[in-house]
C-alpha positions as CSV (number, residue, x, y, z in Angstrom):
1,M,-10.7,11.8,-11.6
2,N,-6.9,12.5,-12.3
3,R,-5.4,10.1,-14.5
4,Y,-1.9,10.7,-15.9
5,D,0.2,8.7,-18.9
6,I,3.4,8.6,-17.9
7,H,7.2,7.2,-19.7
8,T,9.4,6.2,-17.1
9,T,12.1,3.6,-16.4
10,I,12.6,1.1,-13.8
11,L,14.3,1.7,-10.7
12,S,14.5,-2.2,-9.3
13,N,12.7,-5.4,-9.9
14,E,13.2,-7.9,-7.4
15,N,12.1,-11.3,-6.9
16,V,10.7,-11.2,-3.8
17,A,9.3,-15.1,-3.2
18,E,8.5,-17.4,-5.6
19,D,7.5,-16.4,-8.7
20,H,6.5,-13.0,-8.1
21,Y,8.4,-10.0,-8.3
22,L,8.3,-6.3,-6.6
23,L,9.4,-3.1,-8.9
24,R,8.9,-0.1,-8.6
25,C,9.4,3.5,-10.6
26,E,8.8,7.4,-11.0
27,C,6.0,8.3,-11.4
28,P,5.5,11.5,-9.4
29,E,1.7,12.3,-10.5
30,I,0.3,8.6,-9.8
31,A,2.0,8.4,-6.3
32,T,0.4,11.9,-5.8
33,H,-2.9,11.2,-6.7
34,A,-2.6,7.3,-5.8
35,Q,-5.8,5.8,-3.4
36,P,-6.1,2.5,-1.7
37,G,-7.5,-0.5,-3.8
38,Q,-6.5,1.7,-7.3
39,F,-4.4,0.2,-9.7
40,I,-2.6,1.2,-13.0
41,H,-1.9,-0.2,-16.5
42,V,1.2,-0.8,-18.0
43,L,2.6,-1.2,-21.0
44,I,5.2,-3.4,-21.2
45,S,7.0,-2.6,-24.5
46,N,6.5,-1.0,-27.3
47,D,8.6,-3.5,-29.5
48,S,7.8,-6.5,-27.2
49,G,4.5,-7.7,-29.7
50,L,3.1,-7.7,-27.1
51,L,-0.4,-5.2,-27.4
52,L,-2.2,-5.2,-24.7
53,R,-1.0,-3.2,-21.1
54,R,-1.3,-5.0,-17.9
55,P,-3.4,-4.0,-14.9
56,F,-1.5,-4.3,-11.6
57,T,-2.4,-2.4,-8.3
58,V,0.2,-0.1,-6.5
59,Y,1.7,-1.2,-3.5
60,S,3.5,1.7,-1.9
61,V,4.3,4.7,-2.5
62,D,7.1,6.7,-1.7
63,K,7.2,10.4,-2.2
64,Y,7.7,10.2,-6.2
65,E,8.4,6.8,-6.3
66,I,5.7,3.5,-7.0
67,T,5.8,0.2,-6.4
68,M,3.6,-2.5,-7.8
69,L,3.9,-6.9,-6.7
70,Y,3.3,-8.9,-9.5
71,Q,2.9,-12.6,-10.0
72,I,4.1,-14.5,-13.7
73,I,1.4,-16.1,-14.8
74,G,1.7,-15.3,-18.7
75,E,4.3,-14.1,-21.6
76,G,3.6,-10.4,-20.0
77,T,4.8,-10.7,-16.3
78,L,7.5,-13.3,-17.8
79,R,9.0,-10.8,-19.5
80,L,8.2,-8.3,-16.9
81,S,10.0,-10.4,-14.8
82,G,13.2,-10.4,-16.9
83,M,13.4,-6.5,-17.3
84,G,16.1,-4.7,-15.3
85,N,17.2,-1.5,-14.3
86,G,16.3,1.3,-16.5
87,S,13.9,-0.4,-19.0
88,P,11.2,2.2,-20.2
89,L,8.0,1.3,-19.1
90,H,4.7,3.2,-20.0
91,V,2.3,3.7,-17.3
92,L,-1.3,4.9,-16.8
93,G,-3.3,5.8,-14.2
94,P,-4.6,5.5,-11.2
95,L,-7.5,3.7,-12.1
96,G,-10.5,2.4,-10.3
97,N,-12.3,3.7,-7.4
98,T,-11.2,3.3,-3.9
99,F,-11.2,0.9,-0.4
100,D,-13.2,3.1,1.9
101,I,-12.0,3.7,5.2
102,K,-14.5,3.4,7.8
103,K,-13.1,4.0,11.5
104,S,-15.3,1.1,13.8
105,A,-15.5,-0.1,17.4
106,G,-14.1,-2.9,16.4
107,P,-10.2,-3.7,14.2
108,A,-10.0,-3.5,10.4
109,I,-9.0,-7.5,9.3
110,L,-6.8,-7.2,5.9
111,V,-7.6,-10.9,3.6
112,G,-5.7,-11.4,0.8
113,G,-5.4,-15.0,-0.9
114,G,-1.6,-15.1,-2.8
115,A,-1.0,-11.7,-5.2
116,G,-4.4,-10.4,-3.9
117,I,-2.3,-9.2,-0.6
118,A,-0.7,-6.5,-3.6
119,S,-4.0,-4.2,-3.5
120,L,-4.0,-4.5,0.5
121,M,-0.4,-3.0,1.2
122,L,-1.3,0.5,0.3
123,L,-4.7,0.5,2.8
124,A,-2.5,-1.0,5.8
125,A,-0.7,2.0,5.0
126,A,-3.7,4.7,5.2
127,L,-5.1,2.2,7.9
128,R,-2.2,2.5,10.3
129,N,-1.8,6.2,9.5
130,E,-5.3,6.7,11.3
131,S,-4.4,4.4,14.0
132,I,-6.7,2.1,13.4
133,E,-5.8,-1.6,15.1
134,T,-5.1,-3.3,11.8
135,H,-5.1,-7.2,11.4
136,A,-4.0,-9.2,8.3
137,L,-4.5,-12.5,7.0
138,V,-2.2,-13.9,4.4
139,G,-2.7,-17.0,2.4
140,A,-0.5,-18.5,0.3
141,Q,0.2,-22.4,-1.6
142,H,3.9,-22.8,0.7
143,R,6.4,-20.8,3.0
144,R,8.1,-19.9,-0.7
145,R,4.7,-18.1,-2.0
146,L,4.6,-15.9,1.2
147,L,4.3,-12.1,0.7
148,S,4.5,-8.8,2.7
149,I,5.1,-10.3,5.7
150,E,7.9,-8.2,7.0
151,D,6.4,-5.0,5.1
152,L,3.0,-5.5,7.0
153,K,4.9,-5.6,10.6
154,S,7.5,-3.0,9.4
155,I,4.2,-0.3,9.8
156,G,2.5,-1.8,13.1
157,V,0.1,-4.8,10.8
158,S,-0.6,-7.9,13.3
159,V,0.4,-10.8,10.9
160,H,-1.8,-14.0,10.9
161,I,-0.2,-16.6,8.1
162,A,-1.8,-19.6,6.2
163,T,-0.7,-21.9,4.3
164,D,-2.4,-24.8,2.2
165,D,0.1,-27.1,3.3
166,G,1.1,-26.6,6.4
167,S,4.6,-25.2,6.3
168,V,4.4,-21.8,7.8
169,G,1.4,-21.0,10.5
170,H,-2.0,-22.3,10.1
171,H,-2.6,-25.5,8.0
172,G,-5.6,-24.3,5.6
173,F,-7.0,-21.6,4.6
174,V,-7.0,-17.8,5.4
175,T,-10.8,-17.8,5.4
176,D,-10.6,-20.4,8.7
177,I,-8.4,-18.3,10.6
178,L,-11.4,-15.2,9.6
179,S,-14.3,-17.2,11.1
180,N,-12.2,-18.1,14.5
181,M,-12.1,-14.0,14.7
182,L,-15.5,-13.5,14.2
183,S,-16.4,-15.6,16.1
184,L,-14.5,-14.3,19.1
185,S,-14.2,-10.7,18.5
186,P,-16.4,-8.4,21.2
187,N,-16.7,-5.8,18.8
188,K,-17.4,-6.2,15.1
189,P,-14.4,-5.2,12.3
190,T,-14.2,-4.2,9.0
191,I,-13.1,-6.7,6.2
192,Y,-11.4,-5.4,3.3
193,A,-10.1,-8.6,1.0
194,C,-9.1,-9.2,-2.2
195,G,-7.7,-12.8,-3.5
196,P,-8.9,-15.4,-5.9
197,H,-12.8,-15.5,-6.3
198,G,-13.5,-18.8,-4.4
199,M,-11.4,-17.1,-1.7
200,L,-13.6,-14.0,-2.5
201,A,-17.2,-15.6,-1.9
202,A,-16.1,-17.9,0.8
203,V,-14.9,-14.4,2.7
204,S,-18.4,-13.0,1.9
205,K,-20.7,-15.8,3.1
206,I,-18.8,-15.9,6.2
207,T,-19.1,-12.3,7.3
208,C,-22.1,-12.4,6.0
209,Q,-23.1,-15.1,8.5
210,H,-22.1,-13.0,10.8
211,D,-23.5,-9.4,10.3
212,V,-20.6,-7.3,9.5
213,P,-19.6,-4.8,6.7
214,T,-17.0,-5.9,3.6
215,Q,-15.4,-4.5,1.1
216,V,-13.6,-6.8,-2.1
217,A,-11.7,-5.5,-4.1
218,M,-11.5,-8.2,-7.8
219,E,-9.0,-8.7,-9.9
220,N,-10.8,-9.8,-13.4
221,R,-9.0,-10.0,-16.5
222,M,-9.2,-6.3,-18.6
223,G,-8.4,-5.3,-21.9
224,C,-8.6,-1.4,-22.1
225,A,-9.2,-0.2,-18.1
226,L,-10.7,2.4,-19.0
227,G,-14.1,0.9,-19.4
228,V,-14.6,0.5,-23.4
229,C,-13.7,-2.5,-23.7
230,L,-16.2,-4.3,-21.5
231,G,-14.3,-7.2,-20.7
232,C,-13.7,-7.1,-17.0
233,V,-17.6,-7.0,-15.8
234,C,-18.6,-8.8,-13.0
235,P,-22.2,-9.5,-12.0
236,V,-23.7,-7.1,-9.3
237,R,-27.2,-7.6,-7.5
238,I,-29.2,-4.1,-8.1
239,D,-31.9,-5.8,-5.8
240,E,-33.2,-8.9,-4.9
241,N,-34.7,-9.5,-8.5
242,Q,-32.1,-7.9,-10.9
243,I,-28.6,-8.3,-11.5
244,E,-26.5,-5.9,-14.1
245,Y,-23.0,-6.6,-14.9
246,Q,-20.4,-3.7,-14.2
247,R,-17.0,-2.6,-14.9
248,V,-14.2,-3.6,-12.7
249,C,-12.2,-1.4,-14.4
250,T,-14.2,1.7,-13.8
251,E,-17.0,0.7,-10.9
252,G,-14.5,-1.4,-9.3
253,P,-12.2,-2.7,-8.5
254,V,-13.6,-2.4,-5.0
255,F,-17.1,-3.3,-4.6
256,N,-19.2,-4.2,-1.4
257,A,-19.2,-7.7,-0.6
258,T,-22.7,-8.0,-0.6
259,E,-23.9,-6.4,-3.8
260,I,-21.9,-9.4,-6.1
261,A,-24.1,-11.4,-7.3
262,W,-21.4,-14.7,-6.1
263,E,-23.4,-17.7,-7.5
264,I,-23.1,-16.7,-11.0
């Protein structure tokens, strides 16, 4: 796997929703090799006192530039949100495995909860490039936290929205929309999902009941992102009686939903 450690600078860092930013930087080698589902590991600043890099999915690629969509969660992302154009970044990537794009009789359905939609945007573009009918189910707490709606529509993706408070779209969870779509779909779709652990577990349960192939991108916390520290492992079912812990940064972040031992 090609992996590059690049010194670059921020080209733009735009507030796109409440506590969410879209950062753009020039990383030619990463832009050339990044595939849907892969991520980068970012050292925010050598003099920030933050020793560990932060993982971010590759949101989009445009020639030699990449973008990452991120949420302010802790001190690292808070500092990142305050960095302006020209600020230095140290970017390692692309890392991890990729989504397996499958052509089938049914459409592709992307299920994104909160900032999880960031892991599905590059995939959405790849699916549309293959002329695969694509639906995106986008969930958020409320209107101010909705992400990627116009980006998805601009490439021909049909968007279905759910908000916890009912301020936009369906009043409830994206899994409600997914259940309804699977009940009505005449052809078996392929499901791709990313979001909070509870949402992914619910997606897996629903798609298992409908016998629908499902790939999930896990978002476990990472230390090294190179498979050394073992800080990002998740339980994977090898067979009915055996479970092993695999590294999200190397064996993942994409797994078949049926492989994950959600109950652990």
